[in-house]
Phi, psi and omega in degrees: 000189185289159180300315179251088186281115182266349180271143173289166179302310179299322177294317180295320179292321177298316178297319181292319179295323176294319178296317179300317179298316179299318178298317180296315183292330181266001175080015180271063187297323181298334182285344179296329179292334180284330181264351182302315180298320179294322178296316179298319180295314180294320179295322178292325177287331180283339185306319181263018187285147176246027180294169180308134181299324179296320179292319177296323178292322179297318177296321178298315179298319178295318179295319178296319179300315179294324179295322177296320177296319179297318178296316178298318178297317180299317178296318180298318179294318178297319179297315179297317181298317179294321180293319177298317179298320178295318178295321179296319181284331179294332179294332183257000182237146172235111185253143176213182180241143177272183185295339179270002179085007181273139181287140179228144174263111183283344180279346178252080181281146176284139181290132176255006180289130182240125179262126179251142178266000000 
């Protein structure tokens, strides 16, 4: 943070949590790594805080809200990753069904080459 920090720890954490939410909502996931150390520092300073319980509850709700967004982003990234992998493998596969209804990969033909001794 700034050299002359005028915000209290709870106020600074509130602002940081709001910034984190904006980053999540706008898809700037890579920027989260830049604010993570400051978030950890503020949370560690807040741990021994005797601030107003209402203020601490408000910060907890903001943190919980951001956590829900982080979980959603994580699920989305995993879904996209699986979809991309599926698209990558579909380019090299041609799948069809046999007369028994079983799926077959036509690009992996069984070798009919027979070696005789």
